[in-house]
Each structure stands twice: as C-alpha cells, then as structure tokens.
C-alpha positions as CSV (number, residue, x, y, z in Angstrom):
1,M,-183.2,31.3,-72.2
2,E,-182.5,32.4,-68.6
3,P,-179.0,33.6,-68.0
4,V,-176.8,30.9,-66.4
5,N,-175.8,31.1,-62.8
6,V,-172.6,29.9,-62.9
7,G,-171.1,31.3,-59.7
8,A,-174.1,29.7,-57.7
9,M,-173.5,26.5,-59.3
10,L,-169.8,26.5,-58.5
11,R,-170.9,27.7,-54.6
12,R,-173.2,24.3,-54.5
13,A,-170.5,22.3,-56.2
14,R,-167.9,23.2,-54.2
15,E,-170.3,23.4,-51.0
16,A,-172.0,19.8,-51.6
17,A,-168.1,18.5,-52.1
18,G,-167.3,19.8,-48.2
19,L,-164.6,22.4,-49.6
20,S,-163.5,25.9,-48.7
21,Q,-162.9,28.3,-51.4
22,A,-159.0,28.4,-50.5
23,D,-159.3,24.5,-51.0
24,V,-160.9,25.1,-54.2
25,A,-158.2,27.5,-54.9
26,L,-155.4,25.8,-53.6
27,K,-156.1,22.3,-55.8
28,S,-156.7,24.3,-58.9
29,G,-153.9,26.7,-58.9
30,T,-156.1,29.9,-58.4
31,T,-156.8,32.3,-55.5
32,R,-159.8,32.2,-52.9
33,N,-160.5,35.8,-54.3
34,Y,-161.2,34.1,-57.7
35,I,-162.9,31.5,-56.1
36,S,-164.8,34.3,-54.3
37,R,-165.4,36.5,-57.4
38,I,-166.6,34.5,-59.7
39,E,-169.6,33.1,-57.0
40,N,-170.8,36.3,-56.2
41,E,-170.9,37.0,-60.2
42,K,-168.6,39.8,-60.0
43,S,-165.9,38.1,-62.4
44,D,-166.8,36.4,-66.3
45,I,-165.5,33.1,-67.0
46,Q,-165.3,31.0,-69.9
47,L,-166.1,26.8,-69.8
48,E,-162.3,26.1,-70.0
49,T,-161.3,27.9,-66.8
50,L,-164.2,26.8,-65.0
51,Q,-163.4,23.6,-65.8
52,K,-160.1,23.8,-64.6
53,I,-161.6,25.4,-61.5
54,V,-164.1,22.3,-61.2
55,E,-162.5,19.1,-62.1
56,P,-158.9,19.4,-60.1
57,G,-160.3,22.0,-57.0
58,I,-163.1,19.8,-56.6
59,G,-162.8,16.3,-57.9
60,E,-166.4,17.2,-60.8
61,E,-166.3,16.8,-64.1
62,I,-168.5,19.0,-66.0
63,I,-170.5,18.2,-68.7
64,V,-172.5,20.4,-71.1
65,Q,-175.5,19.4,-73.2
66,V,-177.2,21.0,-75.6
67,K,-180.0,19.8,-77.2
68,L,-181.7,21.5,-80.7
69,G,-185.1,21.0,-81.5
70,K,-187.9,23.2,-82.2
71,T,-187.6,24.2,-78.5
72,A,-184.1,24.2,-78.4
73,K,-183.0,23.7,-74.8
74,C,-179.2,23.5,-73.3
75,S,-178.8,21.7,-70.1
76,R,-176.0,21.8,-68.0
77,S,-174.4,20.0,-64.7
78,I,-171.7,19.1,-62.8
79,L,-171.5,15.6,-62.0
80,K,-169.9,13.9,-59.2
81,R,-167.5,11.0,-60.7
82,G,-168.9,8.0,-59.9
83,S,-171.4,8.3,-58.3
84,G,-174.8,9.8,-60.8
85,Y,-175.0,13.3,-58.1
86,A,-175.4,16.1,-60.9
87,V,-175.3,19.9,-59.6
88,D,-178.0,21.5,-62.1
89,F,-177.8,25.1,-63.9
C-alpha cells in the first residue's frame, strides 16, 4: 500500500474550503506554523489530532474506511458535511 500523504490531503481540503493556514489554525486552536509543518510533511500527526484540526478548522468530517479481503484496501477521505463532496487521499 502506498504511504498516505496527510499533508497534501489537508492542504487540498483547506484550499477547497477557501481557508488560509492561519484561518484553520485559529479555528482549531493550533498554530499556523504547525499547520504548515503538517502540510509540508515535516511533522507526524495522529488521526485524533488530524480530526481536531479538520473538523473545527475546516468544517469537514474525516472518514477512515478499511476494507479487508483477499486484497486488503484502505480508503480515506474528508467529506464536506451535507454535500457529498469528498477529498480522497
């Protein structure tokens, strides 16, 4: 399985929402520098922390789906609440 580029996913979701790094940092209670480090893959991030940034900061919902079978797949996306729009990563 390919490594997940969480930073790129976060950047796409933030830009799709029309928000700056500073906007997301303010809404999620973190710093713009931390958002930048995540987006540039300079900092590891746990799913719980990502959720705390994405949900209040961008107004999106994180859904992680793991499908097991002969060929195990893992699908991840950020879903725009109420719209059906998803950013997959």
